[in-house]
RODO-2510 file (C-alpha; in nm, 4 decimals, decimal comma):
residues 112
     n   res          X          Y          Z
     1     m     5,0491    -0,5016     6,6748
     2     k     5,0103    -0,1738     6,4877
     3     k     4,8489    -0,2032     6,1618
     4     e     5,0622    -0,0958     5,8588
     5     f     4,9936     0,2237     5,7000
     6     d     4,7873     0,1805     5,4017
     7     f     4,7463     0,4931     5,1389
     8     e     4,5318     0,3023     4,8900
     9     e     4,3134     0,2276     5,1674
    10     i     4,3058     0,5764     5,2871
    11     k     4,2290     0,7250     4,9259
    12     k     3,9571     0,4667     4,9268
    13     k     3,7874     0,6025     5,2471
    14     a     3,8376     0,9757     5,1479
    15     f     3,6688     0,9068     4,8137
    16     e     3,3763     0,6984     4,9913
    17     q     3,3725     1,0010     5,2575
    18     l     3,3345     1,2360     4,9768
    19     k     3,0900     1,0515     4,7788
    20     s     2,8460     1,0605     5,0987
    21     g     2,8938     1,4103     5,2068
    22     k     3,0751     1,2844     5,5326
    23     s     3,3735     1,5291     5,6777
    24     l     3,7287     1,3994     5,6006
    25     l     3,8363     1,5415     5,9426
    26     g     3,7286     1,4128     6,2634
    27     r     3,8466     1,0566     6,4301
    28     d     3,6812     0,8794     6,1764
    29     g     3,7594     1,0949     5,8840
    30     a     4,0244     0,9959     5,6172
    31     f     4,2759     1,2637     5,7028
    32     a     4,3246     1,1374     6,1008
    33     p     4,5477     0,8107     6,0191
    34     l     4,7233     1,0102     5,7419
    35     l     4,8172     1,2906     6,0146
    36     e     4,9122     1,0097     6,2720
    37     n     5,1240     0,8380     6,0739
    38     i     5,3186     1,1245     5,9787
    39     l     5,3507     1,2329     6,3478
    40     n     5,4860     0,9103     6,4358
    41     a     5,7343     0,9231     6,1636
    42     a     5,8309     1,2653     6,2766
    43     l     5,8868     1,1089     6,6521
    44     e     6,0803     0,8278     6,5223
    45     g     6,2875     1,0505     6,3156
    46     e     6,3670     1,2415     6,6168
    47     m     6,4729     0,9562     6,8123
    48     e     6,7099     0,8351     6,5253
    49     v     6,9045     1,1862     6,5484
    50     h     6,9102     1,1559     6,9260
    51     l     7,0712     0,8250     6,9724
    52     d     7,3640     0,8869     6,7382
    53     e     7,6795     0,6857     6,7724
    54     q     7,8191     0,8485     7,0592
    55     e     7,4694     0,7928     7,2438
    56     r     7,4623     0,4327     7,1426
    57     l     7,8222     0,3579     7,2595
    58     s     7,7661     0,5159     7,6103
    59     g     7,4778     0,2524     7,6403
    60     n     7,1631     0,4331     7,5735
    61     r     6,9278     0,2648     7,3362
    62     r     6,5583     0,2488     7,2594
    63     n     6,2987     0,1331     7,5233
    64     g     5,9788     0,1157     7,3559
    65     h     5,7030     0,3771     7,3223
    66     t     5,4573     0,5700     7,5158
    67     p     5,0867     0,5878     7,3291
    68     k     4,8945     0,9115     7,3910
    69     q     4,5891     1,0889     7,2295
    70     v     4,6771     1,4402     7,0987
    71     q     4,4188     1,6749     6,9841
    72     t     4,4758     1,8358     6,6699
    73     p     4,2309     2,0285     6,4100
    74     l     4,1705     1,7333     6,1877
    75     g     4,0635     1,5397     6,5241
    76     e     4,2006     1,3383     6,7948
    77     v     4,5210     1,1141     6,6978
    78     t     4,7119     0,8500     6,9136
    79     v     5,0740     0,8993     6,8651
    80     h     5,3336     0,6640     7,0201
    81     t     5,6437     0,8683     7,1348
    82     p     5,9792     0,6355     7,1272
    83     r     6,1365     0,6183     7,4779
    84     d     6,4918     0,5487     7,5386
    85     r     6,6926     0,3598     7,8446
    86     e     6,8472     0,6759     8,0362
    87     s     6,5061     0,8723     7,9462
    88     t     6,7118     1,1728     7,7926
    89     f     6,5121     1,1913     7,4727
    90     e     6,3250     1,4937     7,4958
    91     p     6,0743     1,5393     7,1658
    92     e     6,0422     1,8631     6,9676
    93     f     5,7808     1,7951     6,7624
    94     i     5,5203     1,7010     7,0299
    95     k     5,6606     1,7842     7,3227
    96     k     5,6178     1,5474     7,6512
    97     r     5,3083     1,6246     7,8451
    98     e     5,1609     1,8146     7,5282
    99     r     4,8150     1,7330     7,4385
   100     i     4,7061     1,9739     7,1959
   101     l     4,8757     2,0136     6,8711
   102     a     4,9281     2,3546     6,8018
   103     d     4,7662     2,4773     6,4510
   104     g     5,0739     2,6045     6,2996
   105     v     5,2359     2,2684     6,3472
   106     a     4,9017     2,1022     6,1977
   107     d     4,9003     2,3625     5,9161
   108     r     5,2542     2,3049     5,8183
   109     i     5,1793     1,9196     5,8212
   110     i     4,8803     1,9497     5,6122
   111     s     5,0637     2,1996     5,3743
   112     l     5,3164     1,9459     5,3074
***
């Protein structure tokens, strides 16, 4: 089961890493879970837009998630791309078969 995102835990981890001189970036860095959460939320939002009322009336609905590792400037993160029954969902934020997140997209997210 996926653990709920805990912002306070991220703040504490970032503070500890800064105090000890460790990098906030990378797989074990404090920013990786934050970026992962933002990416997954963006994919979920895209699915909600895709499954509008007309799609749902035609019988299309959610059908789980597909996990994949994505390389970002902050390290590797796991995203869970939602699926639909008719396989018509084409995510735009992280496209199918895309494994490396472009620097421009990551920079936009970080600047938020």
